[in-house]
Structure formats: structure tokens, C-alpha cells
C-alpha positions as CSV (number, residue, x, y, z in Angstrom):
1,M,32.1,16.0,33.3
2,V,29.1,14.1,33.5
3,P,27.8,10.5,33.1
4,F,25.8,10.0,30.1
5,G,24.8,6.6,28.4
6,G,27.6,4.5,29.9
7,W,30.4,7.1,29.4
8,D,32.0,10.3,30.9
9,M,31.2,13.4,28.7
10,P,31.8,17.1,29.1
11,L,28.7,18.8,29.8
12,S,30.7,22.1,28.7
13,Y,34.1,23.8,28.6
14,P,35.5,26.8,30.2
15,S,33.6,28.8,27.8
16,G,30.3,27.9,29.0
17,T,27.4,26.5,27.3
18,L,25.8,29.7,25.9
19,A,29.3,30.7,24.4
20,E,29.5,27.3,23.0
21,H,26.1,27.6,21.2
22,R,26.9,31.0,19.7
23,A,29.7,29.8,18.5
24,C,28.1,26.5,16.5
25,R,25.8,29.5,15.1
26,S,28.3,32.1,13.9
27,D,31.5,30.4,13.3
28,A,32.5,26.7,14.2
29,V,32.7,24.2,17.4
30,V,34.2,20.7,17.8
31,F,32.0,18.0,19.8
32,D,34.0,14.9,21.2
33,V,30.8,12.5,20.2
34,S,32.8,9.0,20.8
35,H,29.8,8.0,23.0
36,L,27.8,7.0,19.7
37,G,27.9,3.7,18.7
38,T,29.4,2.3,15.4
39,V,28.4,-1.2,14.5
40,R,30.2,-2.8,11.3
41,I,28.4,-4.9,8.8
42,E,29.9,-6.3,5.8
43,G,29.4,-8.6,3.1
44,P,27.8,-9.3,-0.2
45,D,24.3,-9.7,2.1
46,A,25.0,-6.7,4.2
47,L,22.7,-4.4,2.5
48,E,19.8,-6.9,2.6
49,R,20.4,-7.6,6.3
50,L,20.2,-3.7,6.8
51,Q,17.2,-3.7,4.5
52,R,15.2,-6.1,6.7
53,A,16.1,-4.4,9.8
54,F,15.5,-0.7,9.8
55,T,12.5,1.4,8.0
56,N,14.2,3.5,5.7
57,D,15.0,2.3,2.1
58,L,18.8,2.4,1.2
59,N,18.5,2.1,-2.4
60,R,17.3,5.9,-2.0
61,V,20.9,6.3,-1.7
62,G,24.2,4.4,-2.6
63,P,27.7,3.8,-1.5
64,G,29.6,7.1,-0.3
65,Q,26.2,8.3,1.4
66,A,24.8,8.5,4.5
67,Q,21.0,8.0,5.4
68,Y,19.1,8.6,8.5
69,T,16.6,5.3,9.9
70,H,15.0,3.8,12.5
71,L,15.0,0.2,14.1
72,L,11.4,-0.7,15.5
73,D,10.3,-3.0,17.8
74,P,8.3,-5.6,16.3
75,Q,5.1,-5.4,19.1
76,D,4.3,-1.9,18.8
77,A,6.5,0.0,16.4
78,S,7.9,1.9,19.0
79,V,11.4,3.3,18.1
80,V,14.3,1.1,19.6
81,D,16.9,3.4,18.3
82,D,17.0,6.4,15.3
83,I,20.5,6.0,13.4
84,I,22.6,6.6,10.7
85,V,24.0,4.4,8.5
86,W,27.4,5.1,6.4
87,W,27.6,3.2,3.4
88,I,31.2,3.5,3.1
89,D,31.6,1.1,-0.3
90,D,29.8,-1.7,-1.9
91,E,30.0,-4.1,1.1
92,T,30.8,-2.4,3.9
93,F,28.4,-0.2,6.2
94,D,29.0,1.4,9.6
95,V,25.4,1.6,11.6
96,M,25.8,4.4,14.1
97,P,23.4,3.9,17.0
98,N,22.9,5.9,20.4
99,A,25.2,5.4,22.9
100,S,23.1,3.1,25.2
101,N,21.5,1.4,22.5
102,T,24.7,-0.1,20.8
103,S,24.3,-3.6,21.8
104,G,20.6,-4.1,21.1
105,V,21.2,-2.9,17.5
106,T,24.4,-5.2,17.1
107,S,22.0,-8.1,18.2
108,A,18.9,-6.9,15.8
109,L,21.5,-7.1,13.1
110,G,22.4,-10.6,13.8
111,A,25.7,-12.7,13.3
112,G,28.6,-11.0,11.7
113,A,27.7,-7.3,13.0
114,I,30.6,-6.1,14.9
115,D,30.7,-3.5,17.8
116,I,33.6,-1.4,16.5
117,T,33.1,1.4,19.0
118,E,35.9,1.0,21.2
119,Q,38.4,1.1,18.2
120,R,37.6,4.9,17.4
121,A,36.7,8.1,18.3
122,I,34.1,10.5,16.6
123,L,34.8,14.3,16.3
124,A,31.8,16.3,14.9
125,L,32.8,19.7,13.8
126,Q,29.8,21.6,13.4
127,G,29.2,25.5,12.4
128,P,28.9,27.8,8.8
129,S,33.0,27.9,9.5
130,A,33.6,24.4,9.9
131,R,34.7,23.7,6.3
132,R,36.9,26.9,6.1
133,L,38.5,25.9,9.1
134,L,39.2,22.4,8.6
135,H,40.6,23.3,5.4
136,K,43.5,24.7,6.8
137,I,44.6,21.3,8.0
138,W,42.6,18.7,5.8
139,P,41.4,19.9,2.6
140,Q,40.1,16.9,1.1
141,A,38.0,16.0,4.6
142,A,36.6,19.6,4.3
143,S,35.2,19.1,0.6
144,I,32.9,16.5,1.7
145,G,29.2,17.0,0.6
146,R,26.3,16.8,2.9
147,F,25.1,13.2,3.9
148,K,28.2,12.2,1.7
149,V,30.6,9.5,3.3
150,M,34.5,8.8,2.4
151,R,37.7,7.8,3.1
152,A,40.5,9.5,3.7
153,R,43.9,10.0,5.5
154,W,45.2,12.4,8.0
155,N,48.9,12.3,9.0
156,G,48.7,8.6,7.5
157,V,45.7,7.2,9.1
158,E,42.8,6.5,7.7
159,C,39.7,7.9,9.0
160,T,36.0,8.0,7.6
161,I,34.1,11.3,7.2
162,A,30.5,12.1,6.9
163,G,28.8,15.0,6.2
164,T,26.4,14.6,9.1
165,G,25.5,16.5,12.3
166,Y,23.3,17.3,14.8
167,T,23.2,20.8,15.5
168,G,20.8,21.9,12.2
169,E,24.1,23.8,11.1
170,D,26.5,22.5,8.5
171,G,29.2,20.1,9.3
172,L,30.8,17.0,9.5
173,E,31.4,14.0,11.5
174,I,35.2,12.1,11.8
175,A,35.8,8.8,12.7
176,V,39.2,8.4,13.6
177,P,41.4,5.6,15.3
178,A,41.3,5.9,18.9
179,D,44.8,6.2,19.2
180,A,45.1,9.4,16.8
181,A,41.9,11.0,18.2
182,Q,44.1,13.5,20.4
183,D,46.5,14.5,17.9
184,L,43.0,15.2,15.5
185,W,41.5,17.0,18.1
186,D,44.3,19.1,19.0
187,A,44.9,20.3,15.1
188,V,41.0,21.5,14.9
189,I,41.5,23.1,18.2
190,Q,44.6,25.1,17.0
191,A,43.0,25.6,13.8
192,G,40.3,28.0,15.2
193,F,37.4,25.4,16.6
194,T,35.6,25.9,19.8
195,P,35.5,22.9,22.0
196,A,31.7,22.2,22.9
197,G,29.9,20.0,25.2
198,L,26.9,17.8,25.8
199,G,25.0,21.5,27.0
200,A,25.4,22.9,23.8
201,R,24.8,20.0,21.9
202,D,21.3,19.7,23.5
203,T,20.3,23.7,22.8
204,L,21.3,23.2,19.4
205,R,19.6,20.3,18.5
206,L,16.4,21.4,19.9
207,E,16.6,24.7,18.2
208,A,16.7,22.8,15.4
209,G,13.7,21.0,16.1
210,L,15.9,17.4,16.1
211,P,14.4,14.7,18.0
212,L,16.4,13.0,21.0
213,H,15.9,9.1,21.9
214,G,14.4,8.8,25.5
215,H,12.3,12.1,24.8
216,E,10.8,12.4,21.5
217,L,11.4,9.0,20.4
218,G,11.6,5.8,22.5
219,S,9.6,3.3,24.2
220,S,5.8,3.8,22.9
221,I,6.8,6.3,20.7
222,T,6.4,5.6,16.9
223,P,8.1,7.3,13.5
224,L,4.5,8.7,12.8
225,Q,3.7,9.8,16.2
226,A,7.0,11.9,15.9
227,G,6.3,13.3,12.7
228,L,9.0,11.5,10.8
229,G,6.9,9.3,8.6
230,W,9.3,10.3,5.8
231,V,11.8,7.8,7.2
232,V,9.3,4.8,6.3
233,S,9.7,3.1,3.2
234,W,6.3,1.3,2.5
235,D,7.4,0.1,-0.8
236,K,10.8,-1.5,-0.2
237,G,9.6,-4.9,1.3
238,D,9.4,-6.1,5.1
239,F,11.1,-4.9,7.8
240,I,11.3,-5.2,11.5
241,G,7.7,-3.4,12.8
242,R,6.3,-2.9,9.5
243,E,3.1,-4.8,10.4
244,A,2.4,-3.1,13.6
245,L,3.4,0.4,12.3
246,A,1.1,-0.2,9.3
247,A,-1.9,-1.0,11.9
248,E,-1.1,2.3,13.2
249,R,-1.3,3.9,10.1
250,E,-4.5,2.5,9.3
251,R,-6.4,3.5,12.7
252,G,-4.6,6.9,13.2
253,I,-1.9,8.2,15.7
254,A,-3.3,9.4,18.9
255,R,-0.9,12.1,19.1
256,R,1.7,13.9,17.3
257,L,4.9,16.0,18.0
258,R,4.8,19.3,17.9
259,A,7.1,22.2,18.4
260,L,6.1,25.3,20.6
261,T,7.4,28.8,21.3
262,V,6.6,29.9,24.8
263,E,6.2,34.0,25.8
264,G,8.9,35.0,27.8
265,R,12.6,33.8,28.8
266,R,11.3,30.9,31.2
267,P,12.3,27.7,29.8
268,P,9.8,24.9,29.4
269,R,10.9,21.7,31.0
270,S,10.4,17.8,30.1
271,E,7.3,16.3,31.6
272,Q,5.5,19.7,32.0
273,N,1.8,19.2,30.7
274,V,0.6,21.2,27.8
275,L,-3.0,22.7,28.1
276,L,-5.8,23.8,25.8
277,D,-8.6,25.6,27.2
278,G,-7.3,24.7,30.8
279,E,-7.2,21.2,30.2
280,V,-4.3,18.7,29.9
281,V,-4.1,17.2,26.4
282,G,-0.3,16.7,26.0
283,I,3.1,16.7,27.5
284,V,6.5,18.4,26.8
285,T,9.4,16.1,26.0
286,S,12.2,18.7,25.8
287,G,12.3,22.3,26.6
288,N,14.8,24.9,27.0
289,F,15.8,28.6,26.7
290,S,16.9,29.3,22.9
291,P,19.8,31.6,23.1
292,I,19.5,33.0,19.7
293,L,15.6,33.6,20.3
294,G,15.8,34.8,23.4
295,Q,12.7,32.9,24.6
296,G,11.8,29.5,25.8
297,I,11.1,26.6,23.1
298,A,9.9,23.1,23.3
299,L,8.9,19.9,21.8
300,A,5.5,18.3,22.9
301,F,3.1,15.5,22.2
302,V,-0.3,16.8,21.7
303,P,-3.6,15.7,19.9
304,P,-3.1,15.3,16.0
305,S,-6.1,17.9,15.6
306,V,-3.8,20.8,17.2
307,S,-2.0,22.8,13.9
308,I,0.6,25.3,13.2
309,G,-0.6,28.6,14.7
310,D,-2.9,27.2,17.4
311,E,-2.4,28.9,21.0
312,L,-1.6,26.4,23.9
313,Q,-0.6,26.8,27.5
314,I,2.3,24.8,29.5
315,E,2.0,24.6,33.0
316,A,5.2,25.7,34.9
317,R,5.3,25.5,38.6
318,G,1.6,26.0,38.5
319,E,1.1,28.8,36.5
320,A,-0.2,28.4,32.6
321,V,2.4,30.0,30.2
322,A,0.8,31.0,26.5
323,A,2.7,29.0,24.2
324,T,2.3,29.1,20.2
325,V,2.4,25.9,17.6
326,V,5.3,26.8,15.0
327,R,6.8,25.0,12.1
328,P,10.3,23.7,13.3
329,P,13.0,24.3,12.9
330,F,12.9,27.3,15.5
331,V,16.4,28.7,14.0
332,E,17.5,28.5,10.4
333,A,20.9,27.1,9.6
334,S,23.4,29.7,9.1
335,P,24.9,30.4,5.7
336,T,28.2,28.3,5.1
337,L,31.0,30.4,4.9
338,P,33.0,30.1,1.6
339,I,36.4,28.3,1.9
340,D,39.1,31.1,0.7
């Protein structure tokens, strides 16, 4: 157990991080991700308020769907938080911030936004067998589509299910009332899911090329620098940070997030320098050993002129290690196994 965002969280279970990682790629795992926040906003003006707060356009989706979006700093357009919005019904939304950012997101949404984090737990079921295993105990939940949202009952308890996750694999996340969470956890373990902790969650999201707030997103980092311009809807009207982000778009970004593979098994680490022809040009934001590729991988900010296929180096303990710019993800999702 380790401290994380104000919570005590499992880093790994007895099987270990590598085994948990591989189980997610080949079978199915369950993460307790109750540290993620849930901010509920409802009412006839809820949609309009979310549209003014966040970068993406919820009108691209609709009730019964989820959307990835950003909350920006109004001064420099840096990413205050990256968020999933669960649009539950016409006038009910659950906004899912990162653990330590829940109070800030609640404040940004204003009066009527309610932090309900302590009322529920969230279990993330991920992997190519996730739906097949869940179908044994809860067929309705197993049927949910990618980025769809629905309410359904399990053992008489109302839960909210979304076809979302943070591993690059197929799966879903379940918000279950806190007092029923232990029973649901036990049921999915008995159905064949492997419990997995923060260690595997981080190596999985890195192989998928997904950003982590505080590393690839955060203070002084904008969506454009992170290569996430698709999260910004320029034609929906005003939103927090729009003016500052438009100014950056006009002048051009000074750096760009890129994915790098490294020769050999030595894992790159965050804060290591990235070199081009012996000169420091960037910095690693996340790095680790890829259990699937058997080599080091990293995300790093480099000059926008650096392109896919370019050769760079990462400075590790005084040694320049060869690295190649690649297109993420590092590892493609496994085919989802059919429900028998």
C-alpha cells in the first residue's frame, strides 16, 4: 500500500506488477480506482455549465455516453485536470476528475456541483476477457459499449457503468455504492479477475501512450503541447482558457509530446534529459520497462520539429542511450474475447 492523491492505494498484490500487467493484456484484471473523484452536476442548466467549463463539446455525444475533456487554467491554458464526463441522463452528469483535483473541479463548476466521491467506490474491469468473465455474474453490465454509460442493478443495488478505462485494453468501470463495493469486488474475483494495483496501471497506460496528470499534463502544459488538440472544440463557443489557448495556437507551440522507444532493457525515467546530436532538447515525462515489448519506453517533450522516426538519445546516469521517436500506442489492444 502506498499514499496516492490523499488515499492509501495498492501498488501491487501478491502476484506482482509484471504478472498483473500481463494478465490485463491476455486475460482480465480488476483495479480499485475509488481514488478518482466523482462530482455530480444535474438540472436543466447542467449541460450549459459543463460546456462553459471544459474544452470538448458534449453535443458531439449525448445521454448514455462518456467523453474525455480538459479543464484549463484561464491564464496560460495549462491543463488543470483531464476528466471523463459520464452523461447519465438528460440532466445528470458525473464528472470524473483525478484524485487530488476533485475540489478544484467542483469549485470550477460552481454552485450545485456536489462531490459524491465518498458515497461510492469504482472498480475498473480491464482486459480482453473482462466482458466474458463479467457476463457470468452480470450480463447486462458486460454488454455495455465503448464510451457508453448506463445505470443497472446488481444484487438489488443501483450502479453506474461506463465503457471506459486507462489501460488501452477493452473494459469498463463500475461506480458502486460504497457499502456494496466489497461484495462486488469479491464476486468479480471469484469470476476469474486478477486484482491489480497502481504499478500495473501505470505500465499499462504508458504502453498505451496515455497521459498522466502531473507528468504529461499539468502546470504549464497545454492540450496542444500534449498532442491532444482533438479534445478542444473551437466551434462550440467560449470555455475556460479558450483565449489563452487560441493565442498559443496562433503563435505555435514551443514543444510537443512524443513517444520514444529505447534500445535495451534499461527503463528511462521521468526528468531525464533528451538529447539531439549531443545537445539537450527536451525532457522525459514518463518512462519505464515495457513488459510486452521487452525494452524501455518513454514519453517526452521535445521540439515540435522532431518527427516520427527521428533518432534521439536519453541521458541516463551520464550515458546517452539511443532512442527512436515512434507513433503511440507502443502496444496495441488485444482482441476482445467473445462472450460464450
